[in-house]
N, C-alpha and C positions, 0 to 999 in steps of 0.2 A: 424238418424233424421237430416234434414238439418237445418242450422241456418245462420243468417246474421252477418257479421263481421269477425274479425280476429279469427283464431284458438286459443283457450285458451292455455296459457302456463302452462298446468297442472303440469308439473314436476318442475316448477320453484320455488314453495314454498310449505311448508307443515306446519301444526300446531303442536306445541309441546304438548305431552301428559305426564301426571305424574300419576303413579300408587302408591297408598298409602298402607302402612302396617297397616291393620285395627285392632283396639282394641275396648274395651268397653268404648268409649269416644265420646263426641260431638265436641271436639276441635282438629284441625289439623293445621300443619304448611305447607304453600305452598313453593315450591322451588323458585318461582318468585313473586315479589310484584305485586299486582293489585290495581286498583282504587276502584273497587267494585265487587260484585258477578256477575255482567253481563259480566265481561271479561272472565269468565270461564264457561264451561258446565260440570256439575258434574253428574256422572253416578254411581248409587249404585245398585249392583246385577242386572245389565243390564237395569235398569230403569233410564231414564233421569229425574233429579230432577228440580223442579221449583225454580229459584232464587228469593230472596227478603225477606225483613223483614216480619215475620209471615208466611213464606212459608218454603221450605225445607232447605235453607242455606243462609248465608250471608258471605261476604268476604271483607276484607280491609287490604291493605298491604300484609303481608304474613300470616295473620290469617284467617283461614277458620272455621266457626262456624255452626254446624248442629242444626236443630230444635229438632232432636231426636238423641240420641247416637247410634252409630253402635254397633254391637255385634261381638264377635269372629266368624270368618267364613264368614262374609260379604266380598264382593269385592267392591272396590271403585276406580275410577280414574277420573281425571279432564283433560279437553282439554282447553288449553290456547288460547282463540279466538283472542287475540291481539298480539300473538307472532308468526307471520309467519316467518319461517326460510328459508334462501336461501339454495337451494339444488344443484343448478348448477350455474356456472359462466356466466356472460353476454357474448354473442358472441363477438369475436374479432372486434374491431373498431365500437362497437355498442353504446358506451357512447360518445355522441357528446356535443357540446356547449349548445344546447337547453335543455339537461337533467341536466346541472349543474347550480347551483346558481352562481351569480356573485361573483368573488373572492374566490370561494370555493376551487380551486386548489392552495393551499398555498405552500410556500417553505417547510414548515414543513411536510405537507402531502406527497409531492413528495419525500422528503428525507427519510421519514419513509417507503417508498415503499408501501404505502397504496393502490395505484393504479398502476397496471403493465402497461407497455407501450403497450402490446398487446390489452388491454381492451379500451384504449383511442383512439379516432379518432385522426389522426395526426394533425388536426387543432385545437384541444382543447387548448393546451398550446400555445397561441399566445398573442401578445401584452404585454409580460412580460417586466418589466423595465430592460433596459440594464445596467449592473453594470460597473462602471469605476474603482473599486478597490475591493479587496477581502481580508478578514482577514485570519489569519493562521488557525483558528478553523472553518471557513466556510466550508460547505460540497460541494463536486463536485460529480455529478452523472456520473457513468460509465456504459456502456452496456457490460456485460460479454458474449463474443462471444462463450465461451465454455459451457455456460448454456443457450443456445437459446435466448440470448439477455437480460437475467434478469438484472434488474437495481441493481447496488451496489453503496454505497456511501463511500467517502474517504475525509478526511480533506485536506485542501489546503497544510498544512505543510507536511503531508505524501505523497501527490501527488508530490510536488516539490522535496522531498528527493529522489523519485524514478526516477526522470528525470534529465538527464545530470550528472554533477559531479563537482568536485573542483580540478581536476588535482592532486589528492593525491593518493599514497604517492609522495612527492617530496623531494629532498635533494640537499645540496651543502656542500661537505666535502673537507677538505684540510689538508696539512702538515703544522703544525704550525712553524716549524724551517727548516733551510736549510738541504738538504740531499745530501751526496756525491755519485757520480757515477764514478766508475773507468772506464778507457778507454777500449773500446771493450767489454763493459759489459752492459747487460740489467738489470735494477733494478726496482722492484715494488715500487711505491711510498707508504711510510708508512703513510697513512692518519690517523690523530689522533684527528681532531677537526671538528666541524660542524657549519656552519652558519644557515642552515635549515636542519632538518631531521624529517619530520612529522611521518615517520614510525619507527623511532629509529633503523635504519638499520646499522648504523656505528659500526664496530667492527672488530678487527684483521686486520686493515689496508685496509678494503674493505667495500662495502655497499651491504647488503643482503636484498632481497625482503621480507617484513614482511608478516605475515598471512593476507590473504584477499587482498594482493597487486598485484596479478597476472594481467598481461595485457601488452599492448604495450607502450613502453617508448621512449622518446626522450632523448638521453644522450650526454654529452659533457665532454671531458677530455682536459685540457690545461696545458701547462707549459711555463715558461718564463725564459730566461737566460740573464745575463748582460755581456758585453764585447764581444770580438771575440774569439770564441772557435776554429775556423778553423777545424771544425769537422762535420761529418755527424751525425745529431741528429734525432732520430725517436721516435715518441710517439705511443704507442699501447694501445688499450682498450681491456680488457679481460672479457669474460663471462665464469664463472665456470672453470677458468684455461686455456681457449683457446682464442687465439686472434680473435677478430671480426672486429676491425677497426684499421687502422694505417695511419700515416702521417709523411713525411720526410721534413726537412727544407733545405734551401739553405746553403751550407757548409760554405761560407765566410760571411754570414750575421752577423751584429753586433747588440747586444741588441735586440734579436728577441724572437720569441715564436711560438708555434705550437698548433693548435686547432684540435681536432678529434671529429667529430659529427656523430651521427647515430641514426637510429630508430631500435629497437630490441624488440622482444617479450620475456617477462620474466615470469617465474612461481614462485610460493612461494618457497623460499629457494635458488633461483638462486643468484649468487653474481657477482659484477662488480669490477674490479681492473684497475689501470693505471700503465703503465710501460714506462720507458725511456731508450733509448740506445744512447751511444755516442762513437766515435772513434777518439778523438782529440789527443791521445798520452799521456794524463795525466788525473789525477782525476779532475773532475769538480763538481761544486756545483749547485744544483737546488735550486732556491730561495724559502724560506718558506713563508707562509702567504696566505690567501684566495684569494688575488688579483693576485697571481703569479702562483700558481699551485693548481689545484682543479679538482674534479670530481663532476659533477652535473647531475640532470635529473628529469623528472616528468612523471607521467603516463598520457597518452593521453586519452581524453574522448571517 
């Protein structure tokens, strides 16, 4: 049969039905509260009952009262005429600004994922106030590309903690007292103190990468001497017992020093040491103290 107008969305909504366990009583409890009996259609033994006072039944709230008690073996069900239930989702991009009341798309509703981004027309969330600051417990919406763009929420504090870093671990260790170096001898500096050591890696005269500290590091090893040594002096930086960087000074230089810098990738448990060699012909002293000889570094972001 032809008709005028849009095709009815027959599958879009249905009415909820409740079937009762019947006994010899005129009083029943509804699963859903109603204003009055006109909000339900009651059927007993296949016969639609007439609602109203003095008729087949009355209802208020969750109380259903029959004018005559049922008996064992009767069948009875009710159709909730005021409870149309959604059975399919609105088509994508079908909810536009004309379907929404002013200010209905609140921050709380968005944060609770009450409306998915696929159901909203792209122009719905417009004209929102631009924020100039954000609190640590404010929520940020993220689109999960691994879940077809599903919206997820995260507090600013958690979001910021997952972005960038603080260049840790970082350290600055040194030998607190002078250390003797015999001629024609390479000696590992016995680092025993720390100005900074966020990963607590100082131990056994070296610095060890702590748990969770793997990454790329910028490292510096320096030593200072006073007077004229008249010697070739070389500084080496070691990773796991093998030399990775080295630097030699001018043999005749007075009151000098050497810096060895480098960028290296370190894994958990890798360790860094500093070594000095001199060939002056006699034993020399490397000056102790954080300003004079030290090994330092920090993890790059």
